[in-house]
C-alpha angles and dihedrals in degrees: 000000000000124000092245090057094047091048089051093049092049092050094048090048089050089050094049092046094054093046092050092049091048104042107021105040118073120243118242126224102269094182089113093061099032097075095241117130119186122181111234145126109323093011127107144196109292091227092059093047091051092048090052093047090051091057090066094048098051116108116245126234114249111257113247 
């Protein structure tokens, strides 16, 4: 297989992969990473959510 054919096959595979990823795969809800916070059903105040998240990241005191 020549180098030109190999390059052509790689370029075509890349184009097909991008097309499948763009058109065939469903898009997820990216509101969690976009920075938008909309108050609605099931959503809460960002300060409360951050406070709750911090309770799981605090180091625990050693048991004596």
